[in-house]
N, C-alpha and C positions, 0 to 999 in steps of 0.2 A: 635561295632569289625568291621563292615564293612568299617566305615569311617577310621578309623584305618590302614587297609588294605589297602586301596585304596591309601594311603598319606604317607605309611611306616612305620609308629606310631607306636611306641611299646604302649600297652593297660596294663596299672600297675592300680589294685586295689588295694585299703588302708585299707585291710581288719581288720586293728586293733582294731577298735571298735565296731567291727560288728563277724568278724569273731571264727572262732572255735565253730561251733552251736548257737551261740546266735540270730539270726535269725530265729533258728528251719530249718536250712541247716547247714552241717557242714563250709559252705563259703557263703556269703552273695551274690554271683554271680552266683551260682545257682539258686536263684528265677528266674534268666532274662534269663536263658540259653547260659549264653556268658563265655567265657573260656579267659583270661586275659594271656598276657605275662608273667606279674609279680605278685606275690602275694603277698604282707607284711604282714605279722603277728608281734605282741607283746602284752605287757600285760598279757593277758588271757594266753597265751604260757608259763609263766613261772607261771599258778596255781594262777596269782593275786599277789604272795609275792617274788619270784624273778625278775630281770629286765635281759628280754632275747629276742630277736626280731629276725624275722628271714625273708629273703628277697628269695622266691622261683618265678623260673624261668621254663620256658618250654626250652625243649629239646633245642639243639641248641646256647641257650644263656649263657650255662654255659660254659664261655671262661675262666674264672680264675681257673680252676681246676687243672692244673699241674705245678702251680707257687703262691709263696706266695707275697702278697701284701705289708705285712713290720709284724711286730710283736707288740701288745700291752698289757699293764697289762691289760686290762678290757675284751678282748676277749678271747675266746674258752674255757672259766671256766666250766669245767666237771658237777659241781653241779649245773649249773643254767640250761647244757645242758640235763642232769637228770631228772628235773625237768619238763623242755619241755615233754621229753618224757612220763613220767610219768602222767604229768597232757594230753595229748594226748590218754594214754590208759584209765586212768577212765575217761574220755569224752567218750570214746566208750565203756569200759564196763558195765556204769550204764546207758548209754539210753541218757546221759544227751541232747543230741541232741533231741530225740522225746519227749525229758520232757520240752523243751523251745519252742517247736510247740506246744504242747498238752495246758500246762499254757498258752502260748502266744493268742493261741486261744480263750481259756477259759477269758483271760486277757480283749479284745479287744470286746468280746462277750458284757462282763459285765461294759467297760467301754461305749460302744455305749447305753447301757440301761442308765447309769446313764445320758448322753447327754439330753438325754428326760426330766432329772427332772430339771436339770441347764441351764439355759440358757446362761451362761458365758462358757458354753464348746462349741466351735463354731466348732470343728474336731477333730476326735476322728484317727488316723492312727498308721498301726506298723506291724512290721515280727515280729514273735516269740516273744522274750523279748525286745526289742527295739521297744518302745513305746512311742508315744506322744499325750498329751493330751493339745491344743491348745485353748486357753482363748481368748475369744473375747467380745470386749463389746456390740459388735451389730453383730449379724450373718449374716446381708446383706452385710454392708459393711464391713463386717470381721477387725475392725478396732481391733488391740491387746491390751486387756488387760494386759498391761507390770505390773500397779500398783497392781493390784486384784493378778496376777499370783504369785507375791511376798507374800503379805499376804497369799494366799494358803499355799505356800509353808511352810511361819515358820510356820500358824496354825499344818499343819501337821509336823514339825517336833520336837514341842511340844508333840504330841501324838506318837513319836516314829517310823515314816517314812520321811526316808532323799531320797530324788532325786536332781536334777537341772533343771533349766530353758535354756531354748535355745530362741535365739533370744529375751530374755525379756517375753514372753509370753507361749511358750509353756513350759507344764511341762514333761520333759524328766524322761523316766523310763527305767533304763537296771538291773533289778534285776541279781542275779546270776544264773548260768545252773541250780542250786539245787533245786532251788523256788518251793512250792508246792502250790498249787491250793487254799488251806488251808490260804498260806502265802498271795497269792495273793487278795482273797477277804477283807481279813485285810486290805491289803491295800488300797484297794477300798473303803471299808468302813470307813478308814482313812480319805479318798480324801473326801467320801461326806460329812462328816461330817465337815471336813475345808472347801470346798466351800461355805456349809452352812452357816459356822462364815462370811463369807466374802462379 
């Protein structure tokens, strides 16, 4: 924030992958006490079903409120706008941000315990329901275990757990806000079994 202010640059946060509660706060930037000038939202905004995105700017940056930039057939859809409002209402009414924080903390604790059992796990990190399990061939050198990560991913998929890998060796988990501790415990059990196979 200070660097952007010093250089007269806008601070823009892409909250598309992590916003609307996924990190255990409504917006990921809240964890660091930073107020961006612009926040970009999408994906989850439409309830994971309808395509909608938003650019939310601080007061003073709303320079287009009094005129139209043009009209396109794909913009201003009332159905997706209603979906976005309903999504936000459900997140708030059902306490899904708090659920993400609680279940995420549970998962982080259990995954950290799993690290003690499996030398292949080099690091476990996360905020809320944005979790990363880094697989390495050697913890000292932190050499990425790309081949093993792919095998673990496919073993887990065979058992019903789906996730992606990032950088080839980080198992990236981003379950829905409605996930329960029981769901997460089952996912961690599947991961444990899949790691044991490799």
